[in-house]
All heavy atoms as a GROMACS GRO file, in nm:
protein
  628
    1MET      N    1   9.228  10.291  11.769
    1MET     CA    2   9.299  10.337  11.653
    1MET      C    3   9.445  10.360  11.691
    1MET      O    4   9.477  10.422  11.788
    1MET     CB    5   9.236  10.468  11.604
    1MET     CG    6   9.315  10.529  11.492
    1MET     SD    7   9.267  10.694  11.438
    1MET     CE    8   9.095  10.676  11.410
    2LEU      N    9   9.531  10.309  11.606
    2LEU     CA   10   9.673  10.329  11.623
    2LEU      C   11   9.710  10.458  11.548
    2LEU      O   12   9.676  10.475  11.433
    2LEU     CB   13   9.753  10.211  11.563
    2LEU     CG   14   9.903  10.227  11.559
    2LEU    CD1   15   9.962  10.238  11.697
    2LEU    CD2   16   9.965  10.110  11.484
    3VAL      N   17   9.779  10.549  11.612
    3VAL     CA   18   9.822  10.675  11.551
    3VAL      C   19   9.973  10.673  11.541
    3VAL      O   20  10.041  10.652  11.642
    3VAL     CB   21   9.773  10.796  11.631
    3VAL    CG1   22   9.821  10.925  11.568
    3VAL    CG2   23   9.620  10.797  11.644
    4LEU      N   24  10.024  10.692  11.420
    4LEU     CA   25  10.169  10.689  11.397
    4LEU      C   26  10.214  10.820  11.332
    4LEU      O   27  10.139  10.880  11.255
    4LEU     CB   28  10.205  10.575  11.304
    4LEU     CG   29  10.172  10.435  11.351
    4LEU    CD1   30  10.197  10.335  11.239
    4LEU    CD2   31  10.254  10.398  11.473
    5THR      N   32  10.332  10.862  11.361
    5THR     CA   33  10.392  10.977  11.293
    5THR      C   34  10.500  10.925  11.200
    5THR      O   35  10.585  10.846  11.242
    5THR     CB   36  10.454  11.073  11.397
    5THR    OG1   37  10.353  11.114  11.488
    5THR    CG2   38  10.514  11.194  11.332
    6ARG      N   39  10.493  10.967  11.075
    6ARG     CA   40  10.590  10.923  10.974
    6ARG      C   41  10.637  11.044  10.895
    6ARG      O   42  10.565  11.141  10.878
    6ARG     CB   43  10.528  10.824  10.878
    6ARG     CG   44  10.475  10.697  10.939
    6ARG     CD   45  10.578  10.588  10.962
    6ARG     NE   46  10.672  10.623  11.066
    6ARG     CZ   47  10.789  10.570  11.086
    6ARG    NH1   48  10.834  10.480  11.003
    6ARG    NH2   49  10.866  10.604  11.185
    7LYS      N   50  10.758  11.038  10.844
    7LYS     CA   51  10.814  11.142  10.760
    7LYS      C   52  10.823  11.089  10.616
    7LYS      O   53  10.807  10.969  10.592
    7LYS     CB   54  10.954  11.180  10.809
    7LYS     CG   55  10.954  11.243  10.946
    7LYS     CD   56  11.095  11.275  10.992
    7LYS     CE   57  11.091  11.335  11.132
    7LYS     NZ   58  11.225  11.352  11.187
    8LYS      N   59  10.849  11.180  10.522
    8LYS     CA   60  10.865  11.140  10.382
    8LYS      C   61  10.970  11.030  10.372
    8LYS      O   62  11.070  11.030  10.440
    8LYS     CB   63  10.909  11.263  10.302
    8LYS     CG   64  10.921  11.235  10.155
    8LYS     CD   65  10.960  11.360  10.079
    8LYS     CE   66  10.990  11.327   9.934
    8LYS     NZ   67  11.035  11.441   9.860
    9ASN      N   68  10.938  10.932  10.288
    9ASN     CA   69  11.022  10.814  10.262
    9ASN      C   70  11.026  10.712  10.376
    9ASN      O   71  11.105  10.620  10.373
    9ASN     CB   72  11.165  10.854  10.223
    9ASN     CG   73  11.169  10.934  10.096
    9ASN    OD1   74  11.095  10.906  10.001
    9ASN    ND2   75  11.255  11.034  10.090
   10GLU      N   76  10.941  10.731  10.476
   10GLU     CA   77  10.927  10.630  10.580
   10GLU      C   78  10.807  10.541  10.547
   10GLU      O   79  10.726  10.574  10.461
   10GLU     CB   80  10.913  10.696  10.717
   10GLU     CG   81  11.040  10.766  10.762
   10GLU     CD   82  11.031  10.823  10.902
   10GLU    OE1   83  10.920  10.851  10.953
   10GLU    OE2   84  11.138  10.840  10.962
   11HIS      N   85  10.798  10.430  10.616
   11HIS     CA   86  10.698  10.325  10.580
   11HIS      C   87  10.623  10.275  10.702
   11HIS      O   88  10.669  10.290  10.815
   11HIS     CB   89  10.770  10.208  10.514
   11HIS     CG   90  10.862  10.248  10.404
   11HIS    ND1   91  10.818  10.270  10.276
   11HIS    CD2   92  10.995  10.273  10.402
   11HIS    CE1   93  10.919  10.309  10.200
   11HIS    NE2   94  11.031  10.309  10.277
   12ILE      N   95  10.512  10.211  10.673
   12ILE     CA   96  10.433  10.140  10.774
   12ILE      C   97  10.408  10.003  10.718
   12ILE      O   98  10.368   9.987  10.603
   12ILE     CB   99  10.298  10.211  10.799
   12ILE    CG1  100  10.323  10.354  10.856
   12ILE    CG2  101  10.210  10.128  10.893
   12ILE    CD1  102  10.198  10.439  10.856
   13GLN      N  103  10.430   9.898  10.800
   13GLN     CA  104  10.407   9.762  10.757
   13GLN      C  105  10.286   9.707  10.825
   13GLN      O  106  10.272   9.718  10.949
   13GLN     CB  107  10.529   9.675  10.792
   13GLN     CG  108  10.523   9.535  10.741
   13GLN     CD  109  10.537   9.527  10.589
   13GLN    OE1  110  10.606   9.609  10.528
   13GLN    NE2  111  10.471   9.430  10.530
   14ILE      N  112  10.192   9.648  10.751
   14ILE     CA  113  10.072   9.585  10.807
   14ILE      C  114  10.079   9.438  10.773
   14ILE      O  115  10.068   9.398  10.656
   14ILE     CB  116   9.942   9.650  10.749
   14ILE    CG1  117   9.942   9.799  10.780
   14ILE    CG2  118   9.820   9.580  10.805
   14ILE    CD1  119   9.828   9.874  10.716
   15GLY      N  120  10.097   9.356  10.876
   15GLY     CA  121  10.113   9.215  10.851
   15GLY      C  122  10.234   9.187  10.765
   15GLY      O  123  10.329   9.264  10.762
   16GLU      N  124  10.233   9.077  10.692
   16GLU     CA  125  10.345   9.041  10.605
   16GLU      C  126  10.331   9.098  10.465
   16GLU      O  127  10.428   9.110  10.394
   16GLU     CB  128  10.360   8.891  10.598
   16GLU     CG  129  10.401   8.827  10.730
   16GLU     CD  130  10.418   8.676  10.715
   16GLU    OE1  131  10.424   8.627  10.602
   16GLU    OE2  132  10.426   8.612  10.821
   17ASP      N  133  10.205   9.131  10.425
   17ASP     CA  134  10.177   9.158  10.286
   17ASP      C  135  10.150   9.302  10.246
   17ASP      O  136  10.140   9.333  10.130
   17ASP     CB  137  10.058   9.072  10.241
   17ASP     CG  138  10.085   8.924  10.250
   17ASP    OD1  139  10.202   8.884  10.243
   17ASP    OD2  140   9.990   8.848  10.267
   18ILE      N  141  10.131   9.389  10.343
   18ILE     CA  142  10.089   9.526  10.311
   18ILE      C  143  10.191   9.626  10.365
   18ILE      O  144  10.225   9.625  10.482
   18ILE     CB  145   9.949   9.555  10.369
   18ILE    CG1  146   9.846   9.459  10.312
   18ILE    CG2  147   9.908   9.702  10.337
   18ILE    CD1  148   9.710   9.465  10.377
   19SER      N  149  10.235   9.714  10.276
   19SER     CA  150  10.329   9.818  10.312
   19SER      C  151  10.276   9.952  10.265
   19SER      O  152  10.232   9.964  10.150
   19SER     CB  153  10.465   9.788  10.248
   19SER     OG  154  10.555   9.893  10.274
   20ILE      N  155  10.280  10.053  10.350
   20ILE     CA  156  10.238  10.186  10.313
   20ILE      C  157  10.360  10.278  10.323
   20ILE      O  158  10.427  10.281  10.425
   20ILE     CB  159  10.127  10.237  10.409
   20ILE    CG1  160  10.007  10.143  10.399
   20ILE    CG2  161  10.087  10.380  10.375
   20ILE    CD1  162   9.897  10.171  10.499
   21SER      N  163  10.384  10.353  10.215
   21SER     CA  164  10.501  10.442  10.207
   21SER      C  165  10.453  10.586  10.200
   21SER      O  166  10.356  10.615  10.131
   21SER     CB  167  10.584  10.411  10.082
   21SER     OG  168  10.624  10.277  10.083
   22ILE      N  169  10.523  10.675  10.270
   22ILE     CA  170  10.493  10.817  10.259
   22ILE      C  171  10.579  10.868  10.143
   22ILE      O  172  10.701  10.874  10.150
   22ILE     CB  173  10.531  10.891  10.390
   22ILE    CG1  174  10.469  10.822  10.512
   22ILE    CG2  175  10.491  11.039  10.379
   22ILE    CD1  176  10.319  10.803  10.508
   23LEU      N  177  10.515  10.906  10.033
   23LEU     CA  178  10.588  10.947   9.914
   23LEU      C  179  10.614  11.097   9.909
   23LEU      O  180  10.718  11.141   9.864
   23LEU     CB  181  10.507  10.906   9.788
   23LEU     CG  182  10.478  10.758   9.776
   23LEU    CD1  183  10.395  10.733   9.652
   23LEU    CD2  184  10.606  10.677   9.773
   24ALA      N  185  10.517  11.176   9.958
   24ALA     CA  186  10.534  11.321   9.954
   24ALA      C  187  10.441  11.385  10.057
   24ALA      O  188  10.336  11.330  10.091
   24ALA     CB  189  10.502  11.377   9.815
   25ILE      N  190  10.481  11.499  10.105
   25ILE     CA  191  10.399  11.580  10.194
   25ILE      C  192  10.403  11.722  10.140
   25ILE      O  193  10.508  11.783  10.127
   25ILE     CB  194  10.453  11.579  10.340
   25ILE    CG1  195  10.462  11.435  10.391
   25ILE    CG2  196  10.367  11.667  10.430
   25ILE    CD1  197  10.536  11.420  10.522
   26GLU      N  198  10.286  11.770  10.099
   26GLU     CA  199  10.275  11.903  10.040
   26GLU      C  200  10.160  11.977  10.108
   26GLU      O  201  10.043  11.947  10.085
   26GLU     CB  202  10.250  11.892   9.890
   26GLU     CG  203  10.363  11.819   9.817
   26GLU     CD  204  10.330  11.788   9.669
   26GLU    OE1  205  10.223  11.831   9.622
   26GLU    OE2  206  10.414  11.725   9.606
   27GLY      N  207  10.196  12.071  10.193
   27GLY     CA  208  10.091  12.144  10.266
   27GLY      C  209  10.014  12.047  10.355
   27GLY      O  210  10.072  11.977  10.438
   28GLU      N  211   9.884  12.041  10.336
   28GLU     CA  212   9.799  11.954  10.417
   28GLU      C  213   9.774  11.819  10.349
   28GLU      O  214   9.691  11.741  10.398
   28GLU     CB  215   9.666  12.024  10.448
   28GLU     CG  216   9.681  12.143  10.539
   28GLU     CD  217   9.550  12.200  10.584
   28GLU    OE1  218   9.446  12.134  10.570
   28GLU    OE2  219   9.550  12.314  10.635
   29GLN      N  220   9.839  11.793  10.238
   29GLN     CA  221   9.818  11.667  10.168
   29GLN      C  222   9.939  11.575  10.185
   29GLN      O  223  10.054  11.619  10.185
   29GLN     CB  224   9.797  11.691  10.019
   29GLN     CG  225   9.662  11.747   9.986
   29GLN     CD  226   9.634  11.747   9.837
   29GLN    OE1  227   9.727  11.756   9.758
   29GLN    NE2  228   9.511  11.731   9.800
   30VAL      N  229   9.907  11.448  10.200
   30VAL     CA  230  10.010  11.346  10.212
   30VAL      C  231   9.986  11.249  10.094
   30VAL      O  232   9.876  11.202  10.072
   30VAL     CB  233   9.999  11.270  10.344
   30VAL    CG1  234  10.100  11.155  10.349
   30VAL    CG2  235  10.021  11.366  10.460
   31LYS      N  236  10.090  11.217  10.019
   31LYS     CA  237  10.079  11.121   9.911
   31LYS      C  238  10.131  10.987   9.962
   31LYS      O  239  10.246  10.977  10.006
   31LYS     CB  240  10.160  11.166   9.791
   31LYS     CG  241  10.139  11.079   9.668
   31LYS     CD  242  10.218  11.128   9.548
   31LYS     CE  243  10.153  11.252   9.492
   31LYS     NZ  244  10.216  11.292   9.362
   32LEU      N  245  10.046  10.886   9.957
   32LEU     CA  246  10.079  10.752  10.006
   32LEU      C  247  10.096  10.655   9.890
   32LEU      O  248  10.028  10.666   9.788
   32LEU     CB  249   9.966  10.699  10.094
   32LEU     CG  250   9.929  10.781  10.217
   32LEU    CD1  251   9.807  10.721  10.283
   32LEU    CD2  252  10.045  10.787  10.314
   33GLY      N  253  10.187  10.561   9.907
   33GLY     CA  254  10.199  10.446   9.819
   33GLY      C  255  10.161  10.324   9.898
   33GLY      O  256  10.210  10.304  10.009
   34ILE      N  257  10.074  10.241   9.841
   34ILE     CA  258  10.029  10.121   9.912
   34ILE      C  259  10.068   9.997   9.830
   34ILE      O  260  10.030   9.987   9.713
   34ILE     CB  261   9.878  10.121   9.935
   34ILE    CG1  262   9.840  10.248  10.015
   34ILE    CG2  263   9.832   9.994  10.009
   34ILE    CD1  264   9.692  10.274  10.024
   35ASN      N  265  10.141   9.909   9.891
   35ASN     CA  266  10.183   9.785   9.828
   35ASN      C  267  10.108   9.673   9.898
   35ASN      O  268  10.124   9.650  10.016
   35ASN     CB  269  10.332   9.766   9.848
   35ASN     CG  270  10.402   9.712   9.729
   35ASN    OD1  271  10.338   9.665   9.637
   35ASN    ND2  272  10.532   9.715   9.731
   36ALA      N  273  10.019   9.606   9.821
   36ALA     CA  274   9.939   9.496   9.879
   36ALA      C  275   9.911   9.391   9.770
   36ALA      O  276   9.920   9.422   9.652
   36ALA     CB  277   9.807   9.553   9.932
   37PRO      N  278   9.876   9.271   9.813
   37PRO     CA  279   9.844   9.167   9.714
   37PRO      C  280   9.722   9.212   9.629
   37PRO      O  281   9.636   9.287   9.674
   37PRO     CB  282   9.804   9.048   9.800
   37PRO     CG  283   9.868   9.071   9.932
   37PRO     CD  284   9.872   9.220   9.952
   38ARG      N  285   9.722   9.163   9.506
   38ARG     CA  286   9.616   9.203   9.411
   38ARG      C  287   9.476   9.167   9.461
   38ARG      O  288   9.378   9.234   9.422
   38ARG     CB  289   9.638   9.139   9.275
   38ARG     CG  290   9.756   9.198   9.201
   38ARG     CD  291   9.752   9.152   9.055
   38ARG     NE  292   9.858   9.214   8.982
   38ARG     CZ  293   9.847   9.333   8.920
   38ARG    NH1  294   9.734   9.398   8.930
   38ARG    NH2  295   9.948   9.383   8.852
   39HIS      N  296   9.460   9.064   9.539
   39HIS     CA  297   9.329   9.022   9.584
   39HIS      C  298   9.269   9.116   9.691
   39HIS      O  299   9.154   9.099   9.728
   39HIS     CB  300   9.328   8.876   9.631
   39HIS     CG  301   9.400   8.855   9.761
   39HIS    ND1  302   9.537   8.839   9.766
   39HIS    CD2  303   9.357   8.852   9.889
   39HIS    CE1  304   9.575   8.823   9.890
   39HIS    NE2  305   9.467   8.831   9.969
   40ILE      N  306   9.345   9.208   9.742
   40ILE     CA  307   9.297   9.302   9.840
   40ILE      C  308   9.253   9.431   9.772
   40ILE      O  309   9.332   9.494   9.705
   40ILE     CB  310   9.405   9.332   9.946
   40ILE    CG1  311   9.439   9.202  10.024
   40ILE    CG2  312   9.361   9.443  10.042
   40ILE    CD1  313   9.548   9.218  10.126
   41ASP      N  314   9.124   9.464   9.787
   41ASP     CA  315   9.072   9.589   9.731
   41ASP      C  316   9.117   9.706   9.815
   41ASP      O  317   9.112   9.701   9.938
   41ASP     CB  318   8.918   9.588   9.728
   41ASP     CG  319   8.865   9.482   9.630
   41ASP    OD1  320   8.934   9.451   9.532
   41ASP    OD2  321   8.751   9.434   9.653
   42ILE      N  322   9.162   9.812   9.747
   42ILE     CA  323   9.203   9.933   9.815
   42ILE      C  324   9.128  10.050   9.753
   42ILE      O  325   9.136  10.069   9.632
   42ILE     CB  326   9.357   9.955   9.805
   42ILE    CG1  327   9.431   9.836   9.864
   42ILE    CG2  328   9.396  10.086   9.872
   42ILE    CD1  329   9.580   9.839   9.839
   43HIS      N  330   9.054  10.122   9.834
   43HIS     CA  331   8.974  10.236   9.786
   43HIS      C  332   8.985  10.352   9.884
   43HIS      O  333   9.009  10.330  10.004
   43HIS     CB  334   8.824  10.200   9.779
   43HIS     CG  335   8.795  10.083   9.692
   43HIS    ND1  336   8.794  10.092   9.554
   43HIS    CD2  337   8.761   9.956   9.720
   43HIS    CE1  338   8.762   9.975   9.503
   43HIS    NE2  339   8.742   9.889   9.600
   44ARG      N  340   8.970  10.473   9.831
   44ARG     CA  341   8.950  10.585   9.922
   44ARG      C  342   8.817  10.560   9.995
   44ARG      O  343   8.726  10.497   9.939
   44ARG     CB  344   8.941  10.717   9.845
   44ARG     CG  345   9.074  10.756   9.781
   44ARG     CD  346   9.060  10.882   9.701
   44ARG     NE  347   8.969  10.857   9.592
   44ARG     CZ  348   8.900  10.950   9.526
   44ARG    NH1  349   8.910  11.076   9.562
   44ARG    NH2  350   8.821  10.919   9.430
   45LYS      N  351   8.804  10.605  10.119
   45LYS     CA  352   8.687  10.573  10.202
   45LYS      C  353   8.556  10.617  10.133
   45LYS      O  354   8.459  10.544  10.133
   45LYS     CB  355   8.700  10.641  10.339
   45LYS     CG  356   8.582  10.618  10.429
   45LYS     CD  357   8.607  10.511  10.531
   45LYS     CE  358   8.490  10.489  10.620
   45LYS     NZ  359   8.526  10.468  10.758
   46GLU      N  360   8.556  10.739  10.074
   46GLU     CA  361   8.431  10.784  10.011
   46GLU      C  362   8.392  10.696   9.894
   46GLU      O  363   8.273  10.674   9.870
   46GLU     CB  364   8.441  10.932   9.968
   46GLU     CG  365   8.548  10.964   9.867
   46GLU     CD  366   8.686  10.994   9.922
   46GLU    OE1  367   8.714  10.960  10.040
   46GLU    OE2  368   8.768  11.049   9.846
   47ILE      N  369   8.487  10.642   9.822
   47ILE     CA  370   8.456  10.549   9.710
   47ILE      C  371   8.406  10.418   9.766
   47ILE      O  372   8.309  10.359   9.716
   47ILE     CB  373   8.581  10.526   9.622
   47ILE    CG1  374   8.631  10.658   9.564
   47ILE    CG2  375   8.555  10.420   9.516
   47ILE    CD1  376   8.533  10.728   9.472
   48TYR      N  377   8.469  10.367   9.871
   48TYR     CA  378   8.425  10.243   9.936
   48TYR      C  379   8.281  10.253   9.983
   48TYR      O  380   8.200  10.165   9.958
   48TYR     CB  381   8.518  10.208  10.054
   48TYR     CG  382   8.472  10.091  10.133
   48TYR    CD1  383   8.498   9.962  10.088
   48TYR    CD2  384   8.402  10.108  10.254
   48TYR    CE1  385   8.454   9.850  10.160
   48TYR    CE2  386   8.358   9.999  10.325
   48TYR     CZ  387   8.386   9.870  10.279
   48TYR     OH  388   8.342   9.763  10.350
   49LEU      N  389   8.248  10.366  10.048
   49LEU     CA  390   8.111  10.385  10.096
   49LEU      C  391   8.013  10.394   9.981
   49LEU      O  392   7.900  10.341   9.990
   49LEU     CB  393   8.104  10.510  10.184
   49LEU     CG  394   8.180  10.502  10.317
   49LEU    CD1  395   8.176  10.636  10.390
   49LEU    CD2  396   8.128  10.389  10.405
   50ALA      N  397   8.050  10.458   9.871
   50ALA     CA  398   7.962  10.466   9.754
   50ALA      C  399   7.938  10.328   9.695
   50ALA      O  400   7.823  10.295   9.657
   50ALA     CB  401   8.023  10.560   9.650
   51ILE      N  402   8.041  10.245   9.689
   51ILE     CA  403   8.024  10.108   9.639
   51ILE      C  404   7.930  10.031   9.728
   51ILE      O  405   7.840   9.958   9.680
   51ILE     CB  406   8.161  10.038   9.629
   51ILE    CG1  407   8.246  10.101   9.521
   51ILE    CG2  408   8.145   9.888   9.605
   51ILE    CD1  409   8.393  10.058   9.523
   52GLN      N  410   7.945  10.042   9.860
   52GLN     CA  411   7.859   9.974   9.952
   52GLN      C  412   7.714  10.016   9.935
   52GLN      O  413   7.623   9.933   9.936
   52GLN     CB  414   7.904   9.995  10.100
   52GLN     CG  415   8.040   9.939  10.130
   52GLN     CD  416   8.048   9.789  10.108
   52GLN    OE1  417   7.964   9.716  10.154
   52GLN    NE2  418   8.148   9.749  10.033
   53GLN      N  419   7.693  10.148   9.918
   53GLN     CA  420   7.558  10.202   9.899
   53GLN      C  421   7.495  10.148   9.771
   53GLN      O  422   7.382  10.106   9.767
   53GLN     CB  423   7.560  10.354   9.897
   53GLN     CG  424   7.426  10.418   9.880
   53GLN     CD  425   7.332  10.394   9.997
   53GLN    OE1  426   7.375  10.385  10.111
   53GLN    NE2  427   7.204  10.380   9.968
   54GLU      N  428   7.574  10.148   9.663
   54GLU     CA  429   7.524  10.097   9.533
   54GLU      C  430   7.491   9.948   9.543
   54GLU      O  431   7.390   9.904   9.487
   54GLU     CB  432   7.627  10.119   9.422
   54GLU     CG  433   7.641  10.263   9.382
   54GLU     CD  434   7.749  10.284   9.277
   54GLU    OE1  435   7.797  10.183   9.216
   54GLU    OE2  436   7.786  10.400   9.254
   55ASN      N  437   7.572   9.873   9.612
   55ASN     CA  438   7.544   9.729   9.631
   55ASN      C  439   7.416   9.708   9.709
   55ASN      O  440   7.334   9.623   9.676
   55ASN     CB  441   7.662   9.659   9.702
   55ASN     CG  442   7.783   9.645   9.613
   55ASN    OD1  443   7.774   9.660   9.490
   55ASN    ND2  444   7.897   9.618   9.671
   56ALA      N  445   7.397   9.786   9.813
   56ALA     CA  446   7.275   9.775   9.897
   56ALA      C  447   7.151   9.810   9.814
   56ALA      O  448   7.048   9.742   9.820
   56ALA     CB  449   7.285   9.865  10.018
   57GLU      N  450   7.161   9.914   9.733
   57GLU     CA  451   7.047   9.955   9.647
   57GLU      C  452   7.020   9.846   9.544
   57GLU      O  453   6.905   9.819   9.514
   57GLU     CB  454   7.078  10.089   9.581
   57GLU     CG  455   7.076  10.204   9.678
   57GLU     CD  456   7.124  10.333   9.619
   57GLU    OE1  457   7.152  10.339   9.495
   57GLU    OE2  458   7.138  10.432   9.693
   58ALA      N  459   7.124   9.787   9.486
   58ALA     CA  460   7.105   9.683   9.385
   58ALA      C  461   7.034   9.563   9.444
   58ALA      O  462   6.943   9.504   9.382
   58ALA     CB  463   7.239   9.643   9.326
   59VAL      N  464   7.073   9.524   9.566
   59VAL     CA  465   7.007   9.408   9.631
   59VAL      C  466   6.862   9.441   9.658
   59VAL      O  467   6.774   9.356   9.641
   59VAL     CB  468   7.082   9.372   9.761
   59VAL    CG1  469   7.003   9.274   9.844
   59VAL    CG2  470   7.219   9.312   9.726
   60ASN      N  471   6.834   9.563   9.703
   60ASN     CA  472   6.696   9.600   9.733
   60ASN      C  473   6.607   9.603   9.608
   60ASN      O  474   6.484   9.590   9.619
   60ASN     CB  475   6.691   9.738   9.801
   60ASN     CG  476   6.745   9.731   9.944
   60ASN    OD1  477   6.739   9.626  10.008
   60ASN    ND2  478   6.796   9.842   9.991
   61GLN      N  479   6.667   9.617   9.491
   61GLN     CA  480   6.589   9.623   9.368
   61GLN      C  481   6.562   9.485   9.309
   61GLN      O  482   6.479   9.470   9.221
   61GLN     CB  483   6.662   9.709   9.264
   61GLN     CG  484   6.666   9.856   9.306
   61GLN     CD  485   6.750   9.939   9.207
   61GLN    OE1  486   6.799   9.889   9.109
   61GLN    NE2  487   6.764  10.066   9.237
   62LEU      N  488   6.632   9.383   9.358
   62LEU     CA  489   6.611   9.249   9.306
   62LEU      C  490   6.485   9.187   9.364
   62LEU      O  491   6.451   9.208   9.482
   62LEU     CB  492   6.729   9.158   9.343
   62LEU     CG  493   6.862   9.186   9.272
   62LEU    CD1  494   6.969   9.092   9.329
   62LEU    CD2  495   6.848   9.167   9.124
   63SER      N  496   6.414   9.113   9.282
   63SER     CA  497   6.297   9.041   9.330
   63SER      C  498   6.345   8.913   9.401
   63SER      O  499   6.461   8.873   9.388
   63SER     CB  500   6.205   9.004   9.214
   63SER     OG  501   6.266   8.904   9.134
   64LEU      N  502   6.257   8.848   9.472
   64LEU     CA  503   6.293   8.723   9.541
   64LEU      C  504   6.337   8.617   9.441
   64LEU      O  505   6.434   8.544   9.463
   64LEU     CB  506   6.175   8.674   9.624
   64LEU     CG  507   6.199   8.548   9.709
   64LEU    CD1  508   6.316   8.569   9.802
   64LEU    CD2  509   6.075   8.512   9.786
   65ASP      N  510   6.271   8.610   9.325
   65ASP     CA  511   6.309   8.513   9.224
   65ASP      C  512   6.450   8.541   9.170
   65ASP      O  513   6.528   8.449   9.146
   65ASP     CB  514   6.206   8.510   9.111
   65ASP     CG  515   6.072   8.449   9.152
   65ASP    OD1  516   6.072   8.369   9.247
   65ASP    OD2  517   5.971   8.484   9.091
   66GLN      N  518   6.481   8.669   9.151
   66GLN     CA  519   6.614   8.706   9.102
   66GLN      C  520   6.721   8.670   9.205
   66GLN      O  521   6.829   8.623   9.169
   66GLN     CB  522   6.619   8.856   9.068
   66GLN     CG  523   6.540   8.893   8.945
   66GLN     CD  524   6.530   9.045   8.930
   66GLN    OE1  525   6.503   9.115   9.027
   66GLN    NE2  526   6.549   9.091   8.807
   67LEU      N  527   6.690   8.694   9.335
   67LEU     CA  528   6.786   8.658   9.439
   67LEU      C  529   6.811   8.509   9.442
   67LEU      O  530   6.926   8.464   9.456
   67LEU     CB  531   6.735   8.704   9.576
   67LEU     CG  532   6.757   8.851   9.610
   67LEU    CD1  533   6.688   8.882   9.743
   67LEU    CD2  534   6.903   8.884   9.619
   68LYS      N  535   6.706   8.428   9.427
   68LYS     CA  536   6.722   8.283   9.427
   68LYS      C  537   6.810   8.237   9.310
   68LYS      O  538   6.881   8.139   9.321
   68LYS     CB  539   6.585   8.217   9.419
   68LYS     CG  540   6.507   8.225   9.546
   68LYS     CD  541   6.371   8.158   9.533
   68LYS     CE  542   6.290   8.170   9.660
   68LYS     NZ  543   6.154   8.110   9.645
   69GLU      N  544   6.806   8.311   9.200
   69GLU     CA  545   6.886   8.279   9.083
   69GLU      C  546   7.032   8.320   9.105
   69GLU      O  547   7.124   8.247   9.063
   69GLU     CB  548   6.829   8.348   8.962
   69GLU     CG  549   6.890   8.309   8.832
   69GLU     CD  550   6.820   8.378   8.714
   69GLU    OE1  551   6.696   8.381   8.712
   69GLU    OE2  552   6.893   8.426   8.629
   70VAL      N  553   7.057   8.429   9.171
   70VAL     CA  554   7.191   8.484   9.186
   70VAL      C  555   7.269   8.420   9.299
   70VAL      O  556   7.389   8.392   9.286
   70VAL     CB  557   7.185   8.638   9.210
   70VAL    CG1  558   7.318   8.694   9.252
   70VAL    CG2  559   7.134   8.709   9.084
   71LEU      N  560   7.204   8.393   9.412
   71LEU     CA  561   7.273   8.343   9.530
   71LEU      C  562   7.360   8.218   9.507
   71LEU      O  563   7.474   8.211   9.552
   71LEU     CB  564   7.176   8.322   9.645
   71LEU     CG  565   7.127   8.451   9.714
   71LEU    CD1  566   7.024   8.418   9.817
   71LEU    CD2  567   7.242   8.526   9.775
   72PRO      N  568   7.311   8.117   9.435
   72PRO     CA  569   7.396   7.998   9.414
   72PRO      C  570   7.524   8.026   9.336
   72PRO      O  571   7.622   7.953   9.344
   72PRO     CB  572   7.306   7.901   9.337
   72PRO     CG  573   7.168   7.948   9.365
   72PRO     CD  574   7.177   8.097   9.383
   73LYS      N  575   7.525   8.134   9.259
   73LYS     CA  576   7.641   8.167   9.178
   73LYS      C  577   7.750   8.241   9.257
   73LYS      O  578   7.864   8.254   9.209
   73LYS     CB  579   7.598   8.252   9.057
   73LYS     CG  580   7.504   8.180   8.967
   73LYS     CD  581   7.454   8.270   8.855
   73LYS     CE  582   7.351   8.198   8.771
   73LYS     NZ  583   7.294   8.287   8.668
   74LEU      N  584   7.717   8.293   9.373
   74LEU     CA  585   7.810   8.369   9.452
   74LEU      C  586   7.909   8.276   9.524
   74LEU      O  587   7.872   8.170   9.575
   74LEU     CB  588   7.741   8.455   9.559
   74LEU     CG  589   7.649   8.566   9.503
   74LEU    CD1  590   7.581   8.636   9.619
   74LEU    CD2  591   7.730   8.666   9.422
   75HIS      N  592   8.034   8.316   9.530
   75HIS     CA  593   8.135   8.240   9.603
   75HIS      C  594   8.151   8.308   9.740
   75HIS      O  595   8.197   8.420   9.749
   75HIS     CB  596   8.268   8.243   9.529
   75HIS     CG  597   8.381   8.184   9.611
   75HIS    ND1  598   8.389   8.051   9.634
   75HIS    CD2  599   8.484   8.239   9.671
   75HIS    CE1  600   8.495   8.026   9.708
   75HIS    NE2  601   8.555   8.141   9.734
   76ILE      N  602   8.108   8.239   9.845
   76ILE     CA  603   8.113   8.297   9.979
   76ILE      C  604   8.199   8.205  10.065
   76ILE      O  605   8.172   8.087  10.082
   76ILE     CB  606   7.972   8.309  10.040
   76ILE    CG1  607   7.887   8.400   9.952
   76ILE    CG2  608   7.981   8.363  10.184
   76ILE    CD1  609   7.739   8.405   9.992
   77ASP      N  610   8.309   8.263  10.119
   77ASP     CA  611   8.398   8.188  10.208
   77ASP      C  612   8.334   8.176  10.346
   77ASP      O  613   8.282   8.275  10.398
   77ASP     CB  614   8.534   8.257  10.224
   77ASP     CG  615   8.611   8.256  10.093
   77ASP    OD1  616   8.595   8.160  10.016
   77ASP    OD2  617   8.690   8.348  10.070
   78ARG      N  618   8.342   8.061  10.401
   78ARG     CA  619   8.287   8.039  10.537
   78ARG      C  620   8.390   7.978  10.624
   78ARG      O  621   8.472   7.907  10.593
   78ARG     CB  622   8.162   7.952  10.533
   78ARG     CG  623   8.053   8.022  10.461
   78ARG     CD  624   7.928   7.942  10.468
   78ARG     NE  625   7.830   8.015  10.386
   78ARG     CZ  626   7.708   7.978  10.372
   78ARG    NH1  627   7.664   7.872  10.431
   78ARG    NH2  628   7.626   8.045  10.298
   0.00000   0.00000   0.00000
């Protein structure tokens, strides 16, 4: 893990397309601004984990016949 120290109005650049700005620091809270391409999903970690859990539960509820019907419709990059 990379650990960086930043002050208000300073930035972090990730690759060419993602920029994180420190917008405000109030007590123990930091307000971040994230600039990234639209195709990149950005979530708070607890929301991301909840989405992953819901997806796993949804897959477990599908029957084999339902999976066979859904899989060809998915776009998977290889």
